[in-house]
DSSP file (Angstrom, degrees, kcal/mol; ACC not computed):
  #  RESIDUE AA STRUCTURE BP1 BP2  ACC     N-H-->O    O-->H-N    N-H-->O    O-->H-N    TCO  KAPPA ALPHA  PHI   PSI    X-CA   Y-CA   Z-CA
    1    1 A X              0   0    0      0, 0.0    77,-3.6     0, 0.0     2,-0.3   0.000 360.0 360.0 360.0 146.3    4.9    7.5   11.5
    2    2 A X  E     -A   22   0A   0     20,-2.8    20,-2.3    75,-0.2     2,-0.6  -0.788 360.0-124.3-108.1 156.2    2.3    9.9   10.4
    3    3 A X  E     -Ab  21  80A   0     76,-2.6    78,-3.1    -2,-0.3     2,-0.7  -0.925  22.6-156.1-101.6 122.7    2.9   13.5    9.2
    4    4 A X  E     -Ab  20  81A   0     16,-3.3    16,-1.9    -2,-0.6     2,-0.4  -0.896   6.6-151.7-102.3 118.1    0.8   15.9   11.2
    5    5 A X  E     -Ab  19  82A   0     76,-2.7    78,-2.2    -2,-0.7     2,-0.4  -0.736  10.9-159.2 -89.8 129.2    0.2   19.2    9.3
    6    6 A X  E     - b   0  83A   0     12,-3.0    78,-0.1    -2,-0.4     2,-0.1  -0.893  13.3-124.7-115.7 141.1   -0.3   22.2   11.4
    7    7 A X    >>  -     0   0    0     76,-0.6     3,-1.9    -2,-0.4     4,-0.7  -0.322  35.2-100.6 -75.3 162.7   -2.0   25.5   10.4
    8    8 A X  H >> S+     0   0    0      1,-0.3     3,-0.9     2,-0.2     4,-0.5   0.833 120.0  63.0 -52.0 -39.0   -0.3   28.8   10.8
    9    9 A X  H 34 S+     0   0    0      1,-0.2    -1,-0.3     2,-0.1     4,-0.1   0.708 110.9  38.0 -60.9 -24.2   -2.1   29.5   14.0
   10   10 A X  H X4 S+     0   0    0     -3,-1.9     3,-0.9     1,-0.1     4,-0.3   0.455  89.3  89.7-105.4  -3.0   -0.5   26.5   15.8
   11   11 A X  H X<>S+     0   0    0     -3,-0.9     5,-3.4    -4,-0.7     3,-1.3   0.814  80.3  62.4 -73.4 -28.7    3.0   26.6   14.3
   12   12 A X  G ><5S+     0   0    0     -4,-0.5     3,-0.9     1,-0.3    -1,-0.3   0.844 101.6  52.5 -61.1 -29.9    4.4   28.8   17.1
   13   13 A X  G < 5S+     0   0    0     -3,-0.9    28,-0.4     1,-0.2    27,-0.3   0.513 109.6  50.9 -84.3  -5.4    3.5   26.1   19.6
   14   14 A X  G X 5S-     0   0    0     -3,-1.3     3,-1.5    -4,-0.3    -1,-0.2  -0.106 126.9 -93.0-121.6  34.6    5.5   23.6   17.5
   15   15 A X  T < 5S-     0   0    0     -3,-0.9    -3,-0.2     1,-0.3    -2,-0.1   0.771  81.6 -58.4  65.2  25.8    8.7   25.6   17.2
   16   16 A X  T 3 <S+     0   0    0     -5,-3.4    -1,-0.3     1,-0.3    -4,-0.2   0.495  95.9 147.3  82.8   3.6    7.5   27.1   13.9
   17   17 A X    <   -     0   0    0     -3,-1.5    -1,-0.3    -6,-0.5    -3,-0.1  -0.471  39.7-162.5 -74.8 142.4    7.1   23.8   12.1
   18   18 A X  S    S+     0   0    0      1,-0.3   -12,-3.0    -2,-0.2     2,-0.3   0.640  82.3  26.1 -93.5 -17.2    4.4   23.3    9.5
   19   19 A X  E     -A    5   0A   0    -14,-0.2     2,-0.4    -5,-0.1    -1,-0.3  -0.993  65.5-170.7-147.0 144.9    4.5   19.5    9.7
   20   20 A X  E     -A    4   0A   0    -16,-1.9   -16,-3.3    -2,-0.3     2,-0.4  -0.994  21.9-128.7-135.2 133.9    5.7   17.2   12.5
   21   21 A X  E     +A    3   0A   0     -2,-0.4     2,-0.3   -18,-0.2   -18,-0.2  -0.747  35.7 168.8 -85.5 132.1    6.2   13.4   12.4
   22   22 A X  E     -A    2   0A   0    -20,-2.3   -20,-2.8    -2,-0.4     2,-0.2  -0.995  23.5-134.0-147.1 142.9    4.4   11.5   15.1
   23   23 A X        +     0   0    0     -2,-0.3    10,-0.3   -22,-0.2     2,-0.2  -0.568  41.2 111.5 -95.0 155.2    3.8    7.8   15.7
   24   24 A X        -     0   0    0     -2,-0.2    -2,-0.1    51,-0.1     6,-0.0  -0.642  58.0-121.9 153.4 151.3    0.6    6.0   16.7
   25   25 A X  S    S+     0   0    0     -2,-0.2    50,-2.5    49,-0.1     2,-0.3   0.636  97.5  33.6 -88.1 -17.8   -2.0    3.5   15.5
   26   26 A X  B  > S-E   74   0B   0     48,-0.3     4,-2.2    -3,-0.1    48,-0.2  -0.824  88.3-106.8-130.6 169.3   -4.9    5.9   16.1
   27   27 A X  H  > S+     0   0    0     46,-1.7     4,-3.0    43,-0.3     5,-0.2   0.896 120.6  55.0 -63.5 -40.7   -5.5    9.7   15.9
   28   28 A X  H  > S+     0   0    0     43,-3.1     4,-2.1     1,-0.2    -1,-0.2   0.903 109.2  46.0 -58.7 -41.0   -5.5    9.8   19.7
   29   29 A X  H  > S+     0   0    0     42,-0.3     4,-2.2     2,-0.2    -2,-0.2   0.889 112.2  51.5 -70.3 -38.3   -2.1    8.1   19.9
   30   30 A X  H  X S+     0   0    0     -4,-2.2     4,-2.3     2,-0.2    -2,-0.2   0.934 110.7  49.3 -60.0 -46.1   -0.7   10.4   17.2
   31   31 A X  H  X S+     0   0    0     -4,-3.0     4,-2.7     1,-0.2    -2,-0.2   0.905 109.4  50.7 -63.7 -39.3   -1.9   13.4   19.1
   32   32 A X  H  X S+     0   0    0     -4,-2.1     4,-2.1     2,-0.2    -1,-0.2   0.916 110.5  49.7 -63.0 -41.5   -0.4   12.2   22.4
   33   33 A X  H  X S+     0   0    0     -4,-2.2     4,-1.1   -10,-0.3    -1,-0.2   0.881 111.9  49.0 -60.6 -39.8    3.0   11.6   20.5
   34   34 A X  H  X S+     0   0    0     -4,-2.3     4,-2.6     2,-0.2     3,-0.3   0.895 109.8  50.9 -67.5 -41.7    2.6   15.2   19.2
   35   35 A X  H  < S+     0   0    0     -4,-2.7    -2,-0.2     1,-0.2    -1,-0.2   0.851 105.9  56.7 -64.0 -34.8    1.9   16.6   22.7
   36   36 A X  H  < S+     0   0    0     -4,-2.1     3,-0.3     1,-0.2    -1,-0.2   0.838 113.7  39.8 -65.6 -31.2    5.0   14.8   24.0
   37   37 A X  H  < S+     0   0    0     -4,-1.1     2,-0.3    -3,-0.3    -2,-0.2   0.853 133.3  21.2 -81.4 -38.3    7.0   16.7   21.4
   38   38 A X    ><  -     0   0    0     -4,-2.6     3,-1.9     1,-0.1     4,-0.5  -0.745  68.0-176.0-138.2  82.3    5.3   20.0   21.7
   39   39 A X  T >> S+     0   0    0     -2,-0.3     3,-1.0    -3,-0.3     4,-0.7   0.731  77.7  66.4 -56.0 -29.6    3.4   20.3   25.1
   40   40 A X  H 3> S+     0   0    0    -27,-0.3     4,-1.3     1,-0.2     3,-0.3   0.789  89.9  67.5 -65.7 -24.7    1.8   23.6   24.4
   41   41 A X  H <> S+     0   0    0     -3,-1.9     4,-1.7   -28,-0.4     5,-0.4   0.845  90.3  62.4 -64.7 -32.9   -0.2   22.0   21.7
   42   42 A X  H <> S+     0   0    0     -3,-1.0     4,-2.3    -4,-0.5    -1,-0.2   0.901 105.0  47.7 -56.6 -42.7   -2.1   20.0   24.3
   43   43 A X  H  < S+     0   0    0     -4,-0.7    -1,-0.2    -3,-0.3    -2,-0.2   0.837 115.3  44.8 -63.8 -33.5   -3.4   23.3   25.8
   44   44 A X  H  < S+     0   0    0     -4,-1.3    -1,-0.2     1,-0.1    -2,-0.2   0.688 127.3  25.2 -90.0 -15.9   -4.4   24.6   22.5
   45   45 A X  H  < S+     0   0    0     -4,-1.7     8,-2.9    -3,-0.2    -3,-0.2   0.725 101.8  82.6-115.5 -35.2   -6.1   21.4   21.1
   46   46 A X  B  <  -F   52   0C   0     -4,-2.3     6,-0.3    -5,-0.4     0, 0.0  -0.471  60.4-148.5 -83.1 145.8   -7.3   19.3   24.1
   47   47 A X        -     0   0    0      4,-2.1     5,-0.1    -2,-0.2    -1,-0.1   0.409  46.8-113.0 -85.3   2.0  -10.5   19.8   26.0
   48   48 A X  S    S+     0   0    0      3,-0.4     4,-0.1    -6,-0.2    -2,-0.1   0.335 106.6  78.4  84.3 -11.0   -9.0   18.6   29.2
   49   49 A X  S    S-     0   0    0      2,-0.1     3,-0.1     3,-0.0    -1,-0.0   0.096 121.4 -87.2-116.7  18.8  -11.1   15.5   29.3
   50   50 A X  S    S+     0   0    0      1,-0.4     2,-0.1   -22,-0.0    -4,-0.0   0.421 101.2  95.0  89.8  -0.8   -9.2   13.6   26.7
   51   51 A X  S    S-     0   0    0      1,-0.1    -4,-2.1    20,-0.0    -3,-0.4  -0.406  78.9 -90.0-107.0-173.7  -11.1   14.9   23.8
   52   52 A X  B     -F   46   0C   0     -6,-0.3    -6,-0.2    -2,-0.1    -7,-0.1  -0.715  43.7 -99.3 -97.4 153.6  -10.6   17.7   21.3
   53   53 A X    >   -     0   0    0     -8,-2.9     3,-1.5    -2,-0.3    -6,-0.1  -0.325  39.2-110.0 -62.7 155.4  -11.8   21.3   21.8
   54   54 A X  T 3  S+     0   0    0      1,-0.3    -1,-0.1    -3,-0.0    -2,-0.0   0.839 115.6  52.8 -54.7 -40.1  -15.0   22.0   19.8
   55   55 A X  T 3  S+     0   0    0     31,-0.1    31,-3.8    30,-0.1     2,-0.6   0.383  88.2  98.0 -87.3   4.0  -13.3   24.3   17.3
   56   56 A X  E <   -C   85   0A   0     -3,-1.5     2,-0.4    29,-0.2    29,-0.2  -0.834  53.1-168.9-101.3 124.0  -10.6   21.8   16.3
   57   57 A X  E     -C   84   0A   0     27,-2.7    27,-2.8    -2,-0.6     2,-0.4  -0.902   2.4-166.8-109.1 136.5  -11.1   19.7   13.2
   58   58 A X  E     -C   83   0A   0     -2,-0.4     7,-2.6    25,-0.2     2,-0.4  -0.988   2.6-170.0-129.2 135.8   -8.8   16.7   12.4
   59   59 A X  E     -CD  82  64A   0     23,-2.5    23,-2.7    -2,-0.4     2,-0.5  -0.975  10.9-161.4-125.6 139.0   -8.6   14.9    9.1
   60   60 A X  E >  S-CD  81  63A   0      3,-2.2     3,-1.6    -2,-0.4    21,-0.2  -0.979  86.2 -14.2-119.6 116.3   -6.9   11.7    8.2
   61   61 A X  T 3  S-     0   0    0     19,-2.2    -1,-0.1    -2,-0.5    20,-0.1   0.855 130.8 -54.5  58.0  35.2   -6.2   11.3    4.5
   62   62 A X  T 3  S+     0   0    0     18,-0.4     2,-0.5     1,-0.2    -1,-0.3   0.417 113.0 120.1  82.0  -2.0   -8.7   14.1    3.9
   63   63 A X  E <   -D   60   0A   0     -3,-1.6    -3,-2.2     2,-0.0    -1,-0.2  -0.848  67.9-120.4-102.9 127.0  -11.5   12.5    5.9
   64   64 A X  E >   -D   59   0A   0     -2,-0.5     3,-1.3    -5,-0.2    -5,-0.2  -0.440  14.6-144.3 -64.4 125.7  -13.0   14.2    9.0
   65   65 A X  G > >S+     0   0    0     -7,-2.6     5,-2.2     1,-0.2     3,-1.3   0.696  94.6  73.0 -70.2 -15.2  -12.5   11.9   12.0
   66   66 A X  G 3 5S+     0   0    0     -8,-0.4    -1,-0.2     1,-0.3    -7,-0.1   0.828  99.3  46.4 -65.5 -27.9  -15.9   13.1   13.4
   67   67 A X  G < 5S+     0   0    0     -3,-1.3    -1,-0.3     3,-0.1    -2,-0.2   0.289 120.3  41.4 -97.6  10.1  -17.5   11.0   10.7
   68   68 A X  T < 5S-     0   0    0     -3,-1.3     3,-0.1    -5,-0.1    -3,-0.1   0.063 126.0 -48.0-118.9-128.1  -15.3    8.1   11.5
   69   69 A X  T > 5 -     0   0    0      1,-0.3     3,-2.2    -2,-0.1    -3,-0.1   0.062  69.7-138.0-100.6  20.6  -14.2    6.7   14.9
   70   70 A X  G > <S-     0   0    0     -5,-2.2     3,-2.0     1,-0.3    -1,-0.3  -0.316  78.9  -5.9  58.5-135.6  -13.1   10.0   16.3
   71   71 A X  G 3  S+     0   0    0      1,-0.3   -43,-3.1   -44,-0.1   -42,-0.3   0.586 135.7  62.3 -69.9  -9.8   -9.8    9.8   18.3
   72   72 A X  G <  S+     0   0    0     -3,-2.2    -1,-0.3   -45,-0.2    -2,-0.2   0.331  73.4 128.5 -94.0   4.1  -10.0    6.1   17.7
   73   73 A X    <   -     0   0    0     -3,-2.0   -46,-1.7    -4,-0.1   -45,-0.2  -0.412  67.3-111.0 -59.2 130.8   -9.8    6.6   13.9
   74   74 A X  B     -E   26   0B   0    -48,-0.2     2,-0.4    -2,-0.1   -48,-0.3  -0.347  29.4-160.9 -65.2 147.1   -6.9    4.3   12.6
   75   75 A X        -     0   0    0    -50,-2.5     2,-0.2    -3,-0.1   -51,-0.1  -0.998   6.4-156.6-128.6 128.6   -3.7    5.9   11.3
   76   76 A X    >   -     0   0    0     -2,-0.4     3,-2.3     1,-0.1     2,-0.0  -0.664  36.8 -79.0-102.6 159.0   -1.4    4.0    9.1
   77   77 A X  T 3  S+     0   0    0      1,-0.3   -75,-0.2    -2,-0.2    -1,-0.1  -0.327 120.2  19.7 -53.3 128.4    2.3    4.6    8.4
   78   78 A X  T 3  S+     0   0    0    -77,-3.6    -1,-0.3     1,-0.3   -76,-0.2   0.386  90.1 141.8  91.2  -6.2    2.7    7.4    6.0
   79   79 A X    <   -     0   0    0     -3,-2.3   -76,-2.6   -78,-0.2     2,-0.5  -0.304  49.7-128.0 -67.7 153.3   -0.8    8.9    6.6
   80   80 A X  E     -b    3   0A   0    -78,-0.2   -19,-2.2    -3,-0.1     2,-0.6  -0.934  19.3-164.8-102.9 123.0   -1.3   12.6    6.6
   81   81 A X  E     -bC   4  60A   0    -78,-3.1   -76,-2.7    -2,-0.5     2,-0.5  -0.937   8.8-164.0-108.2 114.8   -3.1   14.0    9.7
   82   82 A X  E     -bC   5  59A   0    -23,-2.7   -23,-2.5    -2,-0.6     2,-0.5  -0.856   5.6-160.4-105.4 129.1   -4.3   17.5    9.2
   83   83 A X  E     +bC   6  58A   0    -78,-2.2   -76,-0.6    -2,-0.5     2,-0.4  -0.941  15.6 174.2-110.4 125.0   -5.4   19.8   12.1
   84   84 A X  E     - C   0  57A   0    -27,-2.8   -27,-2.7    -2,-0.5     2,-0.1  -0.988  26.2-133.2-131.7 127.8   -7.5   22.7   11.2
   85   85 A X  E     - C   0  56A   0     -2,-0.4   -29,-0.2   -29,-0.2     2,-0.1  -0.483  36.1-105.6 -70.4 145.2   -9.2   25.2   13.5
   86   86 A X        -     0   0    0    -31,-3.8     2,-0.5    -2,-0.1    -1,-0.1  -0.397  33.2-142.6 -66.9 150.2  -12.8   26.0   12.7
   87   87 A X        -     0   0    0     -3,-0.1     2,-0.3    -2,-0.1    -1,-0.0  -0.965  17.2-173.2-120.5 132.6  -13.4   29.3   11.1
   88   88 A X        +     0   0    0     -2,-0.5     2,-0.3     2,-0.0     0, 0.0  -0.890  14.2 147.4-121.0 153.6  -16.4   31.5   11.9
   89   89 A X              0   0    0     -2,-0.3    -2,-0.0     1,-0.1     0, 0.0  -0.951 360.0 360.0-165.0-179.0  -17.5   34.7   10.3
   90   90 A X              0   0    0     -2,-0.3    -1,-0.1     0, 0.0    -2,-0.0   0.388 360.0 360.0 173.3 360.0  -20.4   36.7    9.4
């Protein structure tokens, strides 16, 4: 199982939890397990085509999955998967 860390903006969709345990061998599988537990998160994170929305950043062990294998990035037991929305300003 991995620990999925959720930012404040997404906690309401996960029953107020800041962290959720989810199983899977890849980021995609972990996210599917997360969506099975908290369905509203799919609407907030998924682009509807099996990918992530543009503004969603996911890290495994502090490494951005966009610079790895994306949703196919391996996840090991005990890994921390962090979901962070992009922040814009000016």
